[in-house]
Each structure stands twice: as structure tokens, then as C-alpha cells.
C-alpha positions as a LaTeX table, in Angstrom:
\begin{tabular}{lrrr}
\hline
Residue & $x$ (\AA) & $y$ (\AA) & $z$ (\AA) \\
\hline
Met1 & 115.73 & 187.85 & 89.58 \\
Ser2 & 112.50 & 186.28 & 88.43 \\
Asn3 & 110.62 & 189.60 & 88.54 \\
Thr4 & 113.44 & 191.27 & 86.62 \\
Ser5 & 113.30 & 188.60 & 83.90 \\
Glu6 & 109.53 & 188.92 & 83.63 \\
Arg7 & 109.81 & 192.70 & 83.41 \\
Thr8 & 112.47 & 192.45 & 80.72 \\
Leu9 & 110.38 & 189.99 & 78.72 \\
Trp10 & 107.31 & 192.23 & 79.09 \\
Asp11 & 109.25 & 195.28 & 77.91 \\
Tyr12 & 110.59 & 193.31 & 74.96 \\
Leu13 & 107.10 & 192.17 & 73.90 \\
Ala14 & 105.80 & 195.72 & 74.23 \\
His15 & 108.66 & 197.02 & 72.09 \\
Val16 & 108.11 & 194.34 & 69.42 \\
Ser17 & 104.35 & 194.97 & 69.37 \\
Glu18 & 104.78 & 198.69 & 68.89 \\
Asn19 & 107.58 & 198.68 & 66.33 \\
His20 & 108.04 & 195.38 & 64.53 \\
Ser21 & 105.11 & 192.97 & 64.81 \\
Pro22 & 101.61 & 193.19 & 63.28 \\
Ile23 & 100.42 & 191.28 & 66.37 \\
Asp24 & 99.85 & 193.31 & 69.52 \\
Phe25 & 101.10 & 190.93 & 72.22 \\
Val26 & 100.35 & 193.42 & 74.97 \\
Leu27 & 96.73 & 193.67 & 73.84 \\
Ile28 & 96.43 & 189.88 & 73.79 \\
Ser29 & 97.91 & 189.47 & 77.28 \\
Asp30 & 95.69 & 192.20 & 78.76 \\
His31 & 92.56 & 190.53 & 77.43 \\
Leu32 & 93.69 & 186.91 & 77.49 \\
Asp33 & 90.63 & 185.78 & 79.47 \\
Lys34 & 88.31 & 187.06 & 76.73 \\
Phe35 & 90.29 & 185.35 & 73.99 \\
Leu36 & 90.38 & 182.08 & 75.93 \\
Tyr37 & 86.63 & 182.19 & 76.51 \\
Gly38 & 85.95 & 182.85 & 72.84 \\
Thr39 & 88.34 & 180.09 & 71.81 \\
Leu40 & 86.67 & 177.59 & 74.15 \\
Val41 & 83.21 & 178.44 & 72.79 \\
Thr42 & 84.48 & 178.01 & 69.22 \\
Leu43 & 86.17 & 174.68 & 69.96 \\
Glu44 & 83.14 & 173.45 & 71.91 \\
Ile45 & 80.68 & 173.94 & 69.05 \\
Thr46 & 83.15 & 172.71 & 66.43 \\
Ala47 & 84.07 & 169.55 & 68.35 \\
Leu48 & 80.47 & 168.66 & 69.22 \\
Ser49 & 79.28 & 169.19 & 65.65 \\
Leu50 & 82.09 & 166.99 & 64.30 \\
Leu51 & 81.31 & 164.26 & 66.83 \\
Ile52 & 77.54 & 164.24 & 66.35 \\
Gly53 & 77.82 & 164.79 & 62.60 \\
Gly54 & 80.20 & 161.86 & 62.31 \\
Leu55 & 77.82 & 159.58 & 64.20 \\
Val56 & 74.92 & 160.68 & 61.99 \\
Ala57 & 76.98 & 160.21 & 58.81 \\
Ile58 & 77.85 & 156.54 & 59.43 \\
Pro59 & 74.34 & 155.08 & 58.98 \\
Leu60 & 73.59 & 157.55 & 56.18 \\
Ala61 & 76.74 & 156.53 & 54.30 \\
Ile62 & 75.90 & 152.84 & 54.71 \\
Ala63 & 72.40 & 153.45 & 53.39 \\
Arg64 & 73.77 & 155.48 & 50.48 \\
Ala65 & 76.14 & 152.67 & 49.55 \\
Gln66 & 73.24 & 150.17 & 49.46 \\
Arg67 & 71.64 & 152.14 & 46.60 \\
Gln68 & 68.03 & 151.57 & 47.62 \\
Arg69 & 66.22 & 153.97 & 45.34 \\
Gly70 & 63.78 & 155.64 & 47.74 \\
Leu71 & 66.04 & 155.98 & 50.77 \\
Asn72 & 69.04 & 156.79 & 48.63 \\
Gly73 & 67.15 & 159.66 & 47.00 \\
Val74 & 66.23 & 161.21 & 50.36 \\
Ile75 & 69.80 & 161.03 & 51.65 \\
Phe76 & 71.15 & 162.38 & 48.37 \\
Gly77 & 68.78 & 165.35 & 48.66 \\
Phe78 & 70.01 & 166.01 & 52.20 \\
Thr79 & 73.69 & 165.91 & 51.21 \\
Tyr80 & 73.08 & 167.89 & 48.03 \\
Phe81 & 71.42 & 170.74 & 49.91 \\
Phe82 & 73.91 & 171.03 & 52.76 \\
Arg83 & 76.95 & 170.61 & 50.52 \\
Gly84 & 75.59 & 172.97 & 47.87 \\
Thr85 & 74.69 & 175.94 & 50.06 \\
Pro86 & 77.01 & 178.11 & 52.20 \\
Leu87 & 77.26 & 177.32 & 55.89 \\
Leu88 & 76.48 & 180.98 & 56.60 \\
Val89 & 73.12 & 180.66 & 54.83 \\
Gln90 & 72.33 & 177.45 & 56.68 \\
Thr91 & 73.13 & 179.08 & 60.02 \\
Tyr92 & 70.91 & 182.04 & 59.16 \\
Leu93 & 68.08 & 179.71 & 58.17 \\
Phe94 & 68.11 & 178.03 & 61.56 \\
Tyr95 & 68.65 & 181.12 & 63.70 \\
Tyr96 & 66.62 & 183.73 & 61.81 \\
Gly97 & 64.46 & 181.67 & 59.45 \\
Leu98 & 62.78 & 179.30 & 61.90 \\
Ala99 & 61.60 & 182.24 & 64.01 \\
Gln100 & 59.41 & 183.38 & 61.11 \\
Phe101 & 57.07 & 180.40 & 61.54 \\
Glu102 & 54.49 & 180.73 & 64.29 \\
Phe103 & 53.99 & 176.98 & 64.75 \\
Ile104 & 57.72 & 176.64 & 65.48 \\
Arg105 & 57.67 & 179.50 & 68.00 \\
Glu106 & 54.75 & 177.79 & 69.74 \\
Ser107 & 56.38 & 174.35 & 69.77 \\
Phe108 & 57.97 & 172.81 & 72.87 \\
Leu109 & 61.40 & 173.02 & 71.20 \\
Trp110 & 61.38 & 176.80 & 70.84 \\
Asp111 & 62.30 & 178.04 & 74.32 \\
Pro112 & 64.94 & 175.47 & 75.29 \\
Ile113 & 66.60 & 174.97 & 71.88 \\
Leu114 & 65.49 & 176.78 & 68.73 \\
Ser115 & 65.45 & 180.27 & 70.23 \\
Lys116 & 69.07 & 179.96 & 71.38 \\
Ala117 & 71.94 & 180.94 & 69.08 \\
Trp118 & 74.23 & 178.25 & 70.52 \\
Trp119 & 71.82 & 175.43 & 69.66 \\
Cys120 & 71.02 & 176.81 & 66.21 \\
Ala121 & 74.73 & 177.00 & 65.42 \\
Leu122 & 75.29 & 173.46 & 66.68 \\
Ile123 & 72.43 & 172.11 & 64.54 \\
Ala124 & 73.61 & 173.93 & 61.41 \\
Phe125 & 77.24 & 172.91 & 61.87 \\
Thr126 & 76.26 & 169.30 & 62.65 \\
Leu127 & 74.06 & 168.88 & 59.58 \\
Asn128 & 76.65 & 170.53 & 57.36 \\
Thr129 & 79.51 & 168.30 & 58.45 \\
Ala130 & 77.23 & 165.24 & 58.44 \\
Ala131 & 76.45 & 165.85 & 54.76 \\
Tyr132 & 80.12 & 166.06 & 53.79 \\
Thr133 & 81.15 & 163.12 & 55.97 \\
Thr134 & 78.35 & 161.00 & 54.52 \\
Glu135 & 79.79 & 161.40 & 51.04 \\
Phe136 & 83.35 & 160.78 & 52.21 \\
Leu137 & 82.33 & 157.53 & 53.86 \\
Arg138 & 80.03 & 156.47 & 51.06 \\
Gly139 & 82.87 & 156.72 & 48.55 \\
Ala140 & 85.22 & 154.88 & 50.90 \\
Ile141 & 82.69 & 152.08 & 51.46 \\
Glu142 & 82.09 & 151.64 & 47.74 \\
Asn143 & 85.86 & 151.44 & 47.16 \\
Thr144 & 86.32 & 148.50 & 49.52 \\
Pro145 & 88.42 & 145.92 & 47.61 \\
Arg146 & 86.23 & 143.19 & 46.21 \\
Gly147 & 88.73 & 140.56 & 47.30 \\
Glu148 & 88.31 & 141.51 & 50.97 \\
Ile149 & 84.54 & 141.15 & 50.75 \\
Glu150 & 84.70 & 137.80 & 48.95 \\
Ala151 & 87.26 & 136.46 & 51.43 \\
Ala152 & 85.05 & 137.48 & 54.36 \\
Arg153 & 82.02 & 135.80 & 52.80 \\
Ala154 & 84.07 & 132.66 & 52.17 \\
Cys155 & 84.82 & 132.59 & 55.91 \\
Gly156 & 81.08 & 132.56 & 56.60 \\
Met157 & 80.71 & 136.11 & 57.92 \\
Ser158 & 77.19 & 137.48 & 58.11 \\
Arg159 & 76.34 & 140.73 & 56.36 \\
Leu160 & 76.42 & 142.68 & 59.62 \\
Thr161 & 79.73 & 141.15 & 60.73 \\
Leu162 & 81.21 & 141.82 & 57.30 \\
Leu163 & 80.16 & 145.45 & 57.54 \\
Trp164 & 81.40 & 145.90 & 61.11 \\
Arg165 & 84.72 & 144.07 & 60.91 \\
Ile166 & 85.82 & 144.47 & 57.30 \\
Val167 & 84.05 & 147.23 & 55.38 \\
Leu168 & 83.82 & 150.05 & 57.95 \\
Pro169 & 87.37 & 149.82 & 59.38 \\
Ser170 & 88.77 & 149.76 & 55.85 \\
Ala171 & 86.51 & 152.66 & 54.81 \\
Phe172 & 87.50 & 154.76 & 57.82 \\
Arg173 & 91.18 & 154.47 & 56.90 \\
Arg174 & 90.53 & 155.54 & 53.31 \\
Ala175 & 88.26 & 158.42 & 54.36 \\
Leu176 & 90.69 & 159.80 & 56.95 \\
Pro177 & 92.62 & 162.19 & 54.63 \\
Ala178 & 89.40 & 163.75 & 53.33 \\
Tyr179 & 87.93 & 163.90 & 56.83 \\
Ser180 & 91.00 & 165.70 & 58.18 \\
Asn181 & 90.33 & 168.41 & 55.60 \\
Glu182 & 86.74 & 168.57 & 56.83 \\
Val183 & 87.94 & 169.18 & 60.40 \\
Ile184 & 90.13 & 172.06 & 59.20 \\
Phe185 & 87.23 & 173.44 & 57.14 \\
Met186 & 84.94 & 173.42 & 60.18 \\
Leu187 & 87.51 & 175.26 & 62.28 \\
His188 & 87.88 & 177.89 & 59.57 \\
Ser189 & 84.10 & 178.17 & 59.24 \\
Ser190 & 83.70 & 178.91 & 62.95 \\
Val191 & 83.92 & 182.60 & 62.03 \\
Val192 & 80.24 & 182.21 & 61.06 \\
Leu193 & 79.38 & 181.97 & 64.76 \\
Ser194 & 79.97 & 185.68 & 65.24 \\
Thr195 & 77.14 & 186.52 & 62.82 \\
Ile196 & 74.49 & 185.12 & 65.19 \\
Thr197 & 75.71 & 186.79 & 68.41 \\
Ile198 & 77.85 & 183.90 & 69.68 \\
Gln199 & 80.93 & 185.20 & 71.47 \\
Gly200 & 83.47 & 183.05 & 69.67 \\
Tyr201 & 87.12 & 183.88 & 69.12 \\
Ser202 & 86.53 & 185.83 & 65.91 \\
Arg203 & 84.01 & 188.08 & 67.68 \\
Arg204 & 86.13 & 188.74 & 70.74 \\
Trp205 & 89.03 & 190.37 & 68.88 \\
Pro206 & 86.98 & 193.14 & 67.17 \\
Met207 & 85.22 & 193.84 & 70.48 \\
Val208 & 88.54 & 194.41 & 72.25 \\
Glu209 & 89.81 & 196.61 & 69.41 \\
Trp210 & 86.60 & 198.66 & 69.50 \\
Ala211 & 86.91 & 199.10 & 73.26 \\
Leu212 & 90.45 & 200.41 & 72.88 \\
Leu213 & 89.62 & 202.72 & 69.98 \\
Ser214 & 86.65 & 204.16 & 71.85 \\
Arg215 & 89.06 & 205.55 & 74.45 \\
Leu216 & 90.98 & 207.57 & 71.88 \\
\hline
\end{tabular}
């Protein structure tokens, strides 16, 4: 009974794929392992870049909110560059651009990290999301209600305690809607991975299609 049900379902999916659906379910099921591998690679780089980028963005956002001229200018330059240039260009700069400099190829970082597409993608994605997250958090920190800060100071909180217990938790809540959009943006941008030989999800599908067409 179970085998009959599975066979009926399989025949139905094959019929739908051939006649009614733009999605070839039979193709997907036949190569499911390839799609799963590509999806895992994509999610791995995206999740790690969001995690590391978020941790990098917190101190940068705090420093930006302090408005110390020298440090603020350096951080602004960092965020301006990575927010103002396409992620594709940034990924190319790390993967193809760094290899053009001999002193980088001779450095101790070349073989284990900078010569690998996976690491270059992770660095580019991390710096890109760190730049955006820095500005999200900076705006949220600066919009902390003045009354909350004054009340905390009246209770005798130190500057560090005020930042840790009042300002940052409040800023995280305000920055959450914008940050959720950043997460979606990074997932959409993962298509860039296929341009530097990483076997992500977006690269696996054309490879399977090419393999099938080559048999015709």
C-alpha cells in the first residue's frame, strides 16, 4: 500500500512537472543531494557573516555615536565604502584583486585564507553587513530617549553600565526591523558566491540543467 501511494505521488509530480508547473520536481528529487549541499554552503557563509559582522558592528556603532572626530571619520569612511559599492565588486576585490599584489601572495595569510574563495567570500560578506549594521545601530543608539538616559544617571549608573543595561538593549529593539531586512538582503545576495567558484545553491541549479541538456 505504501509503495503504491509513493508510486502514485511520484507519477503525479512527474505529470505536473511536465505539463503544468514551471518547476521540475523530478529534476529536483533526482539531484536533491546537490541542491542540499549548495543550500548548506550558502546558509553557512551567510549565517557566519551575519554573526561576525554583527559583533564587529556593535563597537563601531558605539564609537560612531560618540562623535569623536578622528575615529568617527575612519568608521564613516569604512561604512561609506562598503555601503556605497556593490557586494559583487567587493567580493571580486578580495578574491581577484588581492592576488595582484605580490606582498600579499607572499604573506602568511595567503595559503590558508586569502587564496581560498570561501574565506574571501566570508570576509567580503562580513565587512559588507558590518557596515550596514553599524549604521542601523548608530541611528538606534542616537535615538535613545533622553528621559531613559537621565533616569539611569539619576540612579547612579556608570557610563558603561548605562550603555550595557539601558542604551544597547533599547537600541537593539529599535534596530530589529531594519536588521531583519539586512538578513533578507544577505540571503538574496548569496547569488554572488557563484561568481567566485563557490558551489552555492544558485550555482548548483545551472550545473544540473547543463548536465541534462548535454545528453540531448
